[in-house]
C-alpha positions as CSV (number, residue, x, y, z in Angstrom):
1,X,68.4,-104.8,83.0
2,X,66.4,-106.1,80.1
3,X,64.9,-104.4,77.1
4,X,67.5,-101.9,77.2
5,X,69.8,-101.9,74.1
6,X,73.5,-100.1,75.0
7,X,72.6,-97.0,74.1
8,X,68.9,-96.1,75.1
9,X,66.4,-97.3,77.2
10,X,62.8,-98.5,75.3
11,X,59.4,-97.7,77.3
12,X,55.8,-97.8,75.7
13,X,51.8,-97.1,76.7
14,X,49.0,-98.2,75.1
15,X,50.2,-94.4,72.4
16,X,53.4,-93.4,73.9
17,X,57.1,-95.1,72.5
18,X,60.0,-93.3,74.3
19,X,63.2,-93.9,74.1
20,X,65.8,-92.5,76.8
21,X,69.3,-92.6,76.3
22,X,71.6,-94.5,79.1
23,X,74.0,-92.1,80.9
24,X,76.8,-90.7,79.6
25,X,75.8,-92.1,75.7
26,X,74.7,-90.2,74.1
27,X,75.3,-87.3,75.9
28,X,78.3,-86.9,77.6
29,X,78.7,-83.2,78.3
30,X,78.5,-80.8,81.2
31,X,75.7,-79.0,80.5
32,X,72.8,-80.9,80.8
33,X,71.7,-83.8,83.4
34,X,73.1,-87.4,82.4
35,X,69.6,-89.1,83.5
36,X,66.4,-89.2,81.6
37,X,67.6,-88.0,79.3
38,X,64.6,-88.4,76.2
39,X,65.6,-88.8,73.2
40,X,62.2,-89.7,71.3
41,X,58.6,-89.2,71.6
42,X,56.4,-90.9,69.1
43,X,52.2,-91.0,69.5
44,X,50.4,-93.1,67.8
45,X,53.5,-93.9,65.4
46,X,52.7,-91.3,64.0
47,X,53.5,-88.1,65.4
48,X,57.1,-87.5,66.9
49,X,58.6,-84.8,69.1
50,X,62.0,-85.0,70.1
51,X,64.3,-82.6,67.6
52,X,68.3,-81.7,68.6
53,X,69.3,-78.9,69.8
54,X,71.3,-78.0,66.6
55,X,71.2,-79.9,63.4
56,X,74.9,-78.8,62.8
57,X,77.0,-81.6,64.1
58,X,79.5,-79.8,66.8
59,X,77.1,-77.0,67.4
60,X,75.0,-75.9,70.5
61,X,75.7,-77.9,73.8
62,X,74.2,-81.2,72.9
63,X,71.1,-81.2,73.9
64,X,68.4,-83.1,72.5
65,X,64.5,-83.9,73.0
66,X,63.6,-83.6,77.0
67,X,67.1,-83.0,79.0
68,X,66.7,-80.8,82.1
69,X,69.4,-79.0,83.5
70,X,70.6,-77.8,86.9
71,X,72.6,-74.6,88.0
72,X,72.5,-72.8,84.7
73,X,73.1,-69.3,86.4
74,X,73.8,-70.7,90.4
75,X,76.2,-73.4,90.4
76,X,76.9,-75.2,93.1
77,X,80.0,-74.6,95.2
78,X,81.7,-72.3,91.7
79,X,83.0,-69.6,94.0
80,X,84.7,-71.8,96.5
81,X,86.1,-73.9,94.7
82,X,90.0,-73.0,93.2
83,X,91.1,-73.2,89.9
84,X,91.6,-77.4,89.2
85,X,89.3,-77.9,92.5
86,X,85.7,-79.7,91.5
87,X,82.3,-78.6,92.1
88,X,78.8,-80.4,92.0
89,X,76.8,-80.2,88.8
90,X,73.9,-81.7,89.8
91,X,73.1,-85.1,87.8
92,X,75.8,-85.2,86.2
93,X,78.9,-84.8,88.1
94,X,82.1,-83.2,89.4
95,X,83.2,-80.6,87.2
96,X,86.7,-78.9,87.2
97,X,86.6,-75.4,87.6
98,X,89.1,-74.2,85.4
99,X,90.4,-70.8,86.0
100,X,89.2,-67.4,87.5
101,X,86.9,-67.2,85.8
102,X,83.1,-66.9,86.3
103,X,80.7,-70.0,85.3
104,X,79.3,-69.9,82.0
105,X,76.6,-73.2,81.4
106,X,77.8,-72.8,77.8
107,X,81.3,-73.5,78.4
108,X,82.8,-77.2,78.6
109,X,84.1,-78.6,82.3
110,X,85.6,-81.6,83.0
111,X,83.4,-84.3,83.7
112,X,83.7,-87.1,86.6
113,X,80.3,-88.3,86.4
114,X,78.2,-89.1,89.1
115,X,77.6,-93.4,90.0
116,X,73.6,-94.3,88.5
117,X,71.6,-96.9,89.2
118,X,68.6,-97.9,86.5
119,X,66.1,-100.3,87.5
120,X,63.5,-100.8,84.7
121,X,59.8,-102.4,83.7
122,X,57.9,-102.2,80.6
123,X,56.2,-98.4,81.5
124,X,58.9,-96.9,84.0
125,X,62.5,-96.3,84.6
126,X,64.5,-95.1,87.6
127,X,67.6,-93.4,87.7
128,X,69.3,-93.4,91.2
129,X,71.8,-91.0,91.2
130,X,74.5,-92.1,94.2
131,X,75.6,-89.1,96.4
132,X,79.3,-88.1,95.8
133,X,80.8,-85.4,98.4
134,X,82.1,-82.4,97.3
135,X,83.3,-79.7,99.8
136,X,80.4,-80.6,101.5
137,X,77.3,-80.6,99.0
138,X,76.1,-84.0,98.4
139,X,72.7,-85.0,97.2
140,X,71.3,-88.2,96.5
141,X,68.8,-87.6,93.5
142,X,65.9,-90.2,92.5
143,X,64.0,-89.6,88.7
144,X,61.8,-92.0,87.5
145,X,59.9,-92.0,84.0
146,X,56.7,-93.0,83.6
147,X,54.3,-94.0,81.1
148,X,50.5,-94.6,81.5
149,X,48.5,-94.2,77.4
150,X,49.1,-90.5,76.5
151,X,51.2,-88.6,79.3
152,X,54.9,-89.1,80.1
153,X,55.9,-88.4,83.9
154,X,58.9,-87.6,85.2
155,X,59.4,-87.6,89.3
156,X,62.1,-85.7,91.0
157,X,63.0,-86.8,94.6
158,X,66.4,-84.9,95.9
159,X,68.0,-85.5,99.4
160,X,70.4,-83.8,100.8
161,X,72.8,-85.7,102.3
162,X,75.9,-83.8,102.7
163,X,76.6,-80.6,105.2
164,X,75.8,-77.8,103.3
165,X,72.9,-76.0,102.2
166,X,71.8,-76.7,98.4
167,X,70.4,-73.9,96.1
168,X,70.2,-73.4,93.3
169,X,67.6,-73.8,90.1
170,X,66.6,-76.7,87.7
171,X,63.9,-76.7,84.3
172,X,63.7,-78.7,81.4
173,X,65.0,-77.5,78.2
174,X,62.7,-79.1,76.0
175,X,63.7,-79.1,72.6
176,X,60.0,-79.7,70.8
177,X,58.6,-79.5,67.5
178,X,56.5,-81.4,65.4
179,X,57.4,-84.4,63.0
180,X,60.1,-81.9,62.5
181,X,58.2,-79.5,60.8
182,X,60.5,-75.8,60.9
183,X,58.8,-73.3,63.5
184,X,56.6,-70.8,62.1
185,X,53.3,-70.7,60.5
186,X,50.9,-73.5,62.4
187,X,52.5,-73.5,65.4
188,X,50.7,-71.8,68.5
189,X,52.3,-71.7,72.0
190,X,49.4,-71.0,74.8
191,X,49.5,-70.3,78.3
192,X,46.5,-70.2,80.9
193,X,46.9,-66.8,81.1
194,X,47.8,-62.7,79.2
195,X,51.8,-63.3,78.3
196,X,53.7,-59.9,80.0
197,X,56.8,-60.5,78.3
198,X,59.9,-58.9,79.2
199,X,61.1,-58.2,75.3
200,X,59.3,-59.6,72.2
201,X,61.8,-61.3,69.5
202,X,60.9,-59.9,65.9
203,X,60.1,-63.5,64.8
204,X,57.4,-64.2,67.2
205,X,53.5,-62.2,67.1
206,X,52.0,-62.3,71.0
207,X,48.4,-62.1,71.8
208,X,46.7,-62.0,74.8
209,X,48.2,-65.6,75.7
210,X,49.0,-67.2,72.3
211,X,52.3,-66.8,70.7
212,X,52.2,-67.5,67.0
213,X,55.8,-66.9,64.5
214,X,55.5,-64.4,61.8
215,X,58.0,-66.5,59.6
216,X,60.4,-69.2,60.3
217,X,63.4,-67.8,62.1
218,X,66.8,-67.7,60.8
219,X,68.4,-67.8,64.1
220,X,68.0,-68.7,67.5
221,X,65.0,-66.4,69.6
222,X,64.3,-66.0,73.5
223,X,62.2,-64.3,75.9
224,X,61.1,-64.1,79.1
225,X,57.0,-64.1,80.3
226,X,55.7,-62.7,83.0
227,X,52.1,-63.4,84.4
228,X,52.4,-66.8,85.9
229,X,52.1,-66.1,89.1
230,X,48.4,-65.7,88.4
231,X,47.7,-69.4,87.7
232,X,47.7,-72.1,90.5
233,X,48.4,-74.7,88.4
234,X,51.1,-73.7,85.3
235,X,51.0,-75.6,82.3
236,X,51.8,-74.6,78.9
237,X,50.6,-76.0,75.2
238,X,52.4,-76.0,72.0
239,X,50.4,-76.9,69.2
240,X,50.5,-77.8,65.3
241,X,47.5,-76.8,63.6
242,X,47.9,-78.6,60.3
243,X,48.8,-81.9,61.7
244,X,46.1,-80.8,65.3
245,X,48.3,-82.0,67.5
246,X,50.1,-80.7,70.6
247,X,51.9,-81.3,73.2
248,X,50.8,-80.0,77.0
249,X,53.1,-79.8,80.0
250,X,51.8,-79.6,83.5
251,X,54.0,-78.2,86.0
252,X,53.6,-79.5,90.2
253,X,55.5,-76.9,91.6
254,X,55.8,-73.3,92.4
255,X,56.9,-71.4,89.8
256,X,60.2,-69.4,89.7
257,X,60.6,-68.5,86.2
258,X,59.2,-69.0,82.5
259,X,61.1,-68.1,79.5
260,X,60.9,-69.5,75.7
261,X,63.8,-70.5,73.5
262,X,63.9,-71.3,70.3
263,X,65.5,-71.2,66.7
264,X,64.8,-72.4,63.1
265,X,63.9,-76.2,63.6
266,X,62.7,-76.5,67.5
267,X,61.1,-74.1,70.2
268,X,61.4,-74.8,73.8
269,X,59.2,-73.5,76.7
270,X,60.7,-73.1,79.8
271,X,59.6,-73.5,83.0
272,X,62.0,-73.0,86.1
273,X,61.6,-74.1,89.8
274,X,63.9,-72.9,92.9
275,X,65.8,-75.8,94.4
276,X,66.0,-75.0,98.2
277,X,67.4,-78.0,100.0
278,X,68.7,-78.2,103.5
279,X,70.7,-80.4,105.2
280,X,68.7,-83.5,106.0
281,X,66.2,-82.8,104.0
282,X,64.3,-83.3,100.7
283,X,62.6,-81.5,98.1
284,X,60.0,-83.2,95.2
285,X,58.0,-82.0,92.3
286,X,56.9,-83.2,89.1
287,X,56.6,-82.7,85.4
288,X,54.1,-84.1,83.3
289,X,53.4,-84.3,79.5
290,X,50.7,-84.8,77.8
291,X,50.6,-85.9,74.0
292,X,47.5,-85.3,72.5
293,X,45.6,-84.9,68.8
294,X,42.2,-83.0,68.4
């Protein structure tokens, strides 16, 4: 593979400059998918978007920029595994169940990483995660990151090559800001439908289809959003008004859940998909990010 450092893979289009961490280099934890772990997105050599989950080293779970997770609430094979036995975390590896306690995504589990093949050209990279059988569960996953002009596309293809049904969920944790600005006045998060939140954090001002921030948050905020079933083409749009720049994510799949997480320096709209693959079957979906000025 060419044009890559020991830690990053670089992609460029006419307008985007993107860095993707080599699996296991920048992130080697047990929560996030190690493949297509995108740590830098710069538009027109002027606007940066990726920020860390936590600005304090050692805090949080090591997220950065665009990183997705499988099985935050539905871990594959965890309940079947006895303490000290392994269970699969898609995109990551075989994790070891430590004891009788319930699975918790934030806990740190021992990881035996999946083997990954990487192929690249100037504006795309393909990650092929080789299947490793674990108690009858085995998935071959192919993820492709490609750039065209101001659009970044992530294509997923999961093939169930095991003997057991795969049922879990996936979402992308979009750790975004614009040029490292604090979340607060000037940021607007829009949806193509009126938002019906299950709860409204004090920091948020929600009206119709927009979320604004009443003040810079002092800590984490979170809410789930209803209303997404009313649209066929789901997207969200995060705008930073002072610099007239934004991000739009299109979700090319049936939406299972939408949530918004954030803290002082980052906001992360999260769009969930249900992963449901019978043995011998394949599931494919796409996430597309448009970075723009206006």
